[in-house]
C-alpha positions as CSV (number, residue, x, y, z in Angstrom):
1,M,39.7,33.2,51.4
2,A,42.1,35.8,49.9
3,R,45.6,34.6,49.0
4,A,48.4,35.8,51.3
5,P,51.2,38.0,50.1
6,F,54.6,36.4,49.4
7,T,57.2,38.0,51.7
8,L,60.9,38.1,50.9
9,A,63.5,40.2,52.6
10,G,60.8,42.1,54.4
11,C,58.9,43.0,51.2
12,D,55.3,41.9,50.7
13,V,54.4,41.0,47.1
14,K,50.6,40.9,46.9
15,P,48.7,38.5,44.7
16,G,48.6,39.6,41.1
17,Q,51.7,41.8,41.6
18,R,55.4,41.5,40.8
19,Q,58.3,43.2,42.5
20,E,62.1,43.6,42.2
21,I,63.8,43.0,45.5
22,D,67.4,43.8,46.4
23,F,68.2,40.9,48.7
24,P,71.0,41.8,51.1
25,V,73.9,39.3,50.9
26,A,76.9,40.8,52.6
27,K,79.0,43.9,52.9
28,L,82.2,44.5,51.0
29,Y,85.2,45.6,53.1
30,T,84.6,49.1,51.8
31,H,81.4,49.0,53.9
32,T,79.3,48.9,50.7
33,Q,76.2,46.7,50.9
34,L,76.0,43.9,48.3
35,H,72.6,42.7,47.1
36,M,71.4,39.7,45.2
37,P,68.8,40.8,42.6
38,V,65.5,39.0,42.9
39,E,62.1,39.4,41.1
40,V,59.0,37.8,42.6
41,V,55.9,37.3,40.4
42,H,53.1,36.4,42.7
43,G,50.0,35.0,40.9
44,R,46.4,35.7,42.0
45,K,45.7,32.0,42.2
46,D,47.4,29.3,44.2
47,G,50.0,27.1,42.5
48,P,53.6,25.9,42.6
49,V,56.5,28.1,43.8
50,L,59.1,27.8,41.1
51,L,62.7,29.1,41.8
52,V,64.6,29.8,38.6
53,C,68.2,30.9,39.3
54,G,71.3,31.6,37.3
55,G,74.9,32.6,38.1
56,I,75.6,30.3,41.1
57,H,78.9,30.2,39.3
58,G,79.7,33.9,38.7
59,D,81.1,33.5,35.2
60,E,78.2,31.5,33.8
61,I,76.2,34.3,32.3
62,N,73.9,32.5,29.8
63,G,71.6,31.9,32.7
64,V,71.5,35.6,33.5
65,E,70.1,36.3,30.1
66,I,67.6,33.4,30.3
67,V,66.2,34.9,33.5
68,R,66.0,38.4,31.9
69,R,64.1,37.2,28.9
70,L,61.8,35.0,31.0
71,L,60.9,38.1,33.1
72,R,60.1,40.0,29.9
73,S,57.9,37.3,28.5
74,K,54.2,38.2,28.3
75,A,53.3,34.7,29.2
76,I,54.2,35.2,32.9
77,N,51.9,38.2,33.4
78,S,49.1,36.0,34.7
79,I,50.5,33.0,36.4
80,R,49.2,30.5,38.9
81,G,51.5,30.2,41.9
82,T,54.7,32.1,42.4
83,L,57.9,32.6,40.4
84,I,61.1,33.5,42.2
85,A,63.6,34.6,39.6
86,V,67.3,35.2,40.5
87,P,69.5,36.1,37.6
88,V,72.7,36.3,39.6
89,V,73.2,34.3,42.7
90,N,77.0,34.6,43.1
91,V,77.2,38.4,42.8
92,F,80.8,38.3,44.1
93,G,81.9,36.1,41.2
94,F,79.8,38.0,38.7
95,L,81.5,41.3,39.5
96,Q,84.9,39.7,39.2
97,Q,84.0,37.5,36.1
98,T,85.0,34.4,38.0
99,R,83.3,31.1,38.9
100,Y,84.3,31.3,42.5
101,L,83.7,33.4,45.6
102,P,86.5,35.7,47.0
103,D,87.8,32.9,49.2
104,R,88.0,30.6,46.1
105,R,85.1,28.4,47.3
106,D,82.6,27.0,44.9
107,L,79.1,28.2,46.0
108,N,77.6,25.1,44.4
109,R,79.5,23.0,46.9
110,C,78.4,24.9,50.0
111,F,74.8,23.8,50.5
112,P,72.9,23.6,52.9
113,G,75.3,26.3,54.3
114,S,75.7,27.7,57.7
115,E,75.0,31.1,59.2
116,S,78.3,31.0,61.0
117,G,80.3,29.3,58.3
118,S,82.5,30.5,55.4
119,L,81.3,33.2,53.1
120,G,80.0,30.5,50.7
121,G,78.2,28.7,53.6
122,R,76.6,31.9,54.7
123,I,75.3,32.8,51.2
124,A,74.1,29.3,50.7
125,A,72.2,29.4,54.1
126,L,70.5,32.7,53.1
127,L,69.4,31.3,49.7
128,R,68.2,28.1,51.3
129,E,66.2,29.8,54.1
130,E,64.6,32.5,52.0
131,M,64.1,30.8,48.7
132,V,65.1,27.1,48.3
133,D,63.1,25.8,51.3
134,R,60.0,27.7,50.1
135,A,60.1,26.4,46.5
136,T,58.1,23.5,45.3
137,H,60.2,23.2,42.1
138,I,63.6,24.5,41.0
139,I,65.4,25.1,37.7
140,D,69.1,25.9,38.1
141,L,70.8,27.4,35.1
142,H,74.5,26.7,34.3
143,T,77.0,26.7,31.4
144,G,80.3,24.9,30.8
145,A,83.3,26.1,32.7
146,I,85.8,28.6,31.4
147,H,87.1,27.6,27.9
148,R,84.6,24.7,27.8
149,T,81.2,24.6,26.1
150,N,78.2,22.3,26.6
151,L,75.5,21.1,24.2
152,P,72.2,22.2,25.8
153,Q,71.3,19.4,28.2
154,I,69.4,18.7,31.4
155,R,71.0,17.0,34.3
156,A,68.7,15.5,36.9
157,Q,68.2,12.5,39.2
158,L,65.4,10.6,37.3
159,S,63.0,8.0,38.4
160,P,60.1,6.7,36.3
161,G,57.0,8.8,36.6
162,S,58.6,11.3,39.0
163,E,57.9,15.0,38.8
164,T,61.6,15.6,38.0
165,E,61.3,13.3,35.0
166,Q,58.1,15.1,33.9
167,M,59.9,18.4,34.2
168,A,62.9,17.1,32.2
169,D,60.6,15.8,29.5
170,A,58.8,19.1,29.3
171,F,61.9,21.3,29.1
172,G,62.7,19.9,25.6
173,A,66.6,19.9,25.8
174,P,68.1,17.6,23.2
175,V,69.9,15.5,25.8
176,V,69.0,14.5,29.4
177,L,71.7,13.1,31.7
178,N,70.5,10.9,34.6
179,A,73.2,12.5,36.7
180,E,74.3,11.5,40.2
181,L,74.0,14.1,42.9
182,R,77.1,16.0,44.0
183,E,77.3,16.6,47.7
184,G,77.1,20.3,48.6
185,S,75.3,21.3,45.4
186,L,71.9,23.1,45.2
187,R,70.5,20.1,43.4
188,H,71.8,17.6,46.0
189,Y,70.2,19.6,48.9
190,A,66.9,20.2,47.1
191,Q,66.5,16.7,45.8
192,N,67.1,15.2,49.2
193,R,64.3,17.4,50.6
194,G,62.0,16.1,48.0
195,I,62.0,19.3,45.8
196,P,62.1,18.4,42.1
197,V,65.1,20.2,40.5
198,L,66.6,20.4,37.0
199,T,70.0,21.7,36.1
200,Y,70.2,23.2,32.6
201,E,73.7,23.2,31.2
202,A,74.4,25.0,27.9
203,G,77.1,27.1,26.3
204,E,80.3,28.5,27.6
205,A,81.3,30.7,30.5
206,L,81.6,34.4,30.0
207,R,79.8,34.2,26.6
208,F,76.3,34.8,25.4
209,D,75.4,31.7,23.2
210,E,72.1,32.4,21.5
211,W,71.7,28.7,20.7
212,A,71.8,28.0,24.4
213,I,69.8,31.0,25.7
214,A,66.7,30.8,23.4
215,P,66.1,27.1,24.1
216,G,66.6,27.8,27.8
217,V,63.8,30.4,27.9
218,R,61.5,28.2,25.9
219,G,62.4,25.2,28.2
220,V,61.5,27.1,31.4
221,L,58.2,28.2,29.9
222,R,57.4,24.7,28.9
223,V,58.1,23.5,32.4
224,M,55.8,26.2,33.8
225,R,53.0,25.0,31.5
226,R,53.6,21.4,32.6
227,L,53.3,22.5,36.2
228,G,50.0,24.3,35.5
229,M,51.5,27.8,36.2
230,L,50.7,29.0,32.7
231,S,47.6,28.5,30.6
232,G,47.5,27.6,27.0
233,E,49.5,25.2,24.8
234,Q,53.0,25.5,23.6
235,R,52.8,27.2,20.2
236,R,56.3,26.6,18.9
237,R,57.2,23.3,17.3
238,R,58.6,21.1,20.0
239,P,61.9,19.3,19.3
240,A,62.0,15.5,19.2
241,P,61.8,13.9,22.6
242,A,65.2,13.9,24.3
243,E,67.0,10.6,24.9
244,V,68.3,9.9,28.4
245,A,72.0,9.2,28.5
246,N,73.0,6.2,30.6
247,G,76.4,7.6,31.4
248,S,79.2,9.8,30.1
249,S,83.0,10.0,30.1
250,W,85.8,12.3,29.0
251,A,88.4,11.8,26.4
252,R,91.7,13.3,27.6
253,A,94.8,14.7,26.2
254,P,97.5,12.0,25.7
255,I,100.4,14.5,25.8
256,D,101.0,18.2,26.4
257,G,100.5,20.3,23.3
258,I,98.1,22.2,21.0
259,L,94.7,20.6,20.2
260,R,93.4,20.4,16.7
261,P,89.8,19.0,17.0
262,K,88.3,16.8,14.3
263,V,84.7,16.7,15.5
264,R,82.2,19.3,16.6
265,L,79.8,19.7,19.5
266,G,76.8,17.4,19.0
267,A,78.6,15.0,16.7
268,R,77.9,11.3,16.9
269,V,81.1,9.3,17.4
270,A,82.1,5.7,17.6
271,K,84.5,4.1,20.1
272,D,88.1,4.7,19.1
273,E,87.1,7.3,16.5
274,L,89.7,10.1,16.1
275,L,88.4,13.2,17.9
276,G,91.5,15.3,17.5
277,K,95.2,15.5,17.6
278,V,97.5,17.1,20.2
279,A,101.0,18.2,19.1
280,D,103.9,20.3,20.3
281,P,104.4,23.7,18.5
282,F,106.9,22.1,16.1
283,G,104.7,19.1,15.3
284,N,107.4,16.6,16.3
285,D,105.5,14.9,19.1
286,E,101.9,14.2,18.3
287,G,99.2,12.2,20.1
288,E,95.7,11.2,19.1
289,V,92.6,11.8,21.1
290,R,90.1,8.9,20.5
291,A,86.6,8.3,21.7
292,V,86.3,6.2,24.8
293,A,82.8,4.9,23.8
294,D,80.1,5.2,21.2
295,G,78.1,8.3,21.9
296,I,77.4,12.0,21.3
297,V,79.9,14.8,22.0
298,I,78.0,16.9,24.6
299,G,80.9,19.0,25.8
300,M,84.3,20.0,24.6
301,S,87.3,22.3,25.3
302,R,87.4,25.6,23.4
303,L,91.0,26.3,24.4
304,P,93.5,24.7,22.0
305,L,96.3,24.6,24.6
306,A,96.2,21.3,26.5
307,N,98.1,19.6,29.3
308,E,98.5,15.9,29.5
309,G,95.4,14.3,31.1
310,E,93.2,17.3,30.5
311,A,89.6,16.6,29.7
312,L,88.9,17.6,26.1
313,F,85.7,15.9,24.8
314,H,82.7,14.9,26.9
315,I,80.9,11.9,25.4
316,A,77.4,10.8,26.5
317,R,76.5,7.2,26.1
318,F,73.0,6.1,25.0
319,D,71.2,2.8,24.6
320,A,69.3,4.2,21.6
321,I,72.0,6.3,20.0
322,E,70.1,6.7,16.7
323,E,67.2,8.3,18.5
324,A,69.6,10.6,20.4
325,E,71.2,11.7,17.2
326,T,67.7,12.4,15.8
327,A,66.8,14.5,18.8
328,I,70.0,16.6,18.4
329,E,69.3,17.1,14.7
330,S,65.8,18.2,15.5
331,F,67.1,20.6,18.0
332,H,69.6,22.0,15.5
333,S,67.0,22.5,12.8
334,S,64.7,24.3,15.3
335,L,67.3,27.1,15.7
336,T,67.1,30.0,13.2
337,P,69.6,30.6,11.8
338,P,71.6,27.4,12.5
339,P,74.6,28.4,14.8
340,D,78.0,28.1,13.3
341,S,79.5,27.9,16.8
342,L,77.5,24.7,17.7
343,Y,78.6,22.5,14.8
């Protein structure tokens, strides 16, 4: 029996074909139609339906480049199943270079959405009905927020032997966080429907970080191989297996002032170790930022200006911290050339 076409926004993509689709989202108040760009790669043979999406937060552009490179990879020319690739979900935020929608809502807190709700609710409902509910697996691409950067990491709800755990292992990020679900997020909605989903966090908003993008592309392809969508073995050397963090916490600014960091992203730190100092412009008042636990710095502020209580260093805790440190060193050595911005 011949395989059926994959239909999206009224467009039929036949088996063995791929097609770019302008998915209608809304009209601007200028009466201009706004579209979400989507590409569907529909394999000749049955298999998983993988949704890979970036830009749910409009200023998180590393994911946009990951999707672009994924679609240019020769490996996906003959896949099993179907790939739905969405480089920019929040086209409103992308145009304005902002995380949010025009009404200041966070699209990743609007799922499952509503056809008669807010702008965010309506976009979430469209994405859910047309793509999320039809996917068997999802990879959601993110970065740190504005003026914050993240070490490449996978966030997922893990259980032993689950498909989500297998996907996280296949991706090959140096750190995996067994993260709680946030209500209203794409991951929360999909996971509760039984759809395995990974969130990849890497780099900084409004920046292209090559050390975040290249591993992201390789990670998606690894997951596709694990799912049986691609044939052949991974040719590139795989980093050391990631360690799963058992929790994380932020070290915060003790006073208002200017931050002078003493550690870099990916550094191993001990509890109470000095991470940085915050001082006023004259240097009269000075406060120390110290590690709240033994762990690895997986996220940090890039903006030296800090308000009291502001989150500055994100530290992940591990039961086997030596193995976690080895995984991060392996990841760093796999990048050519080693990025100055990472360490």
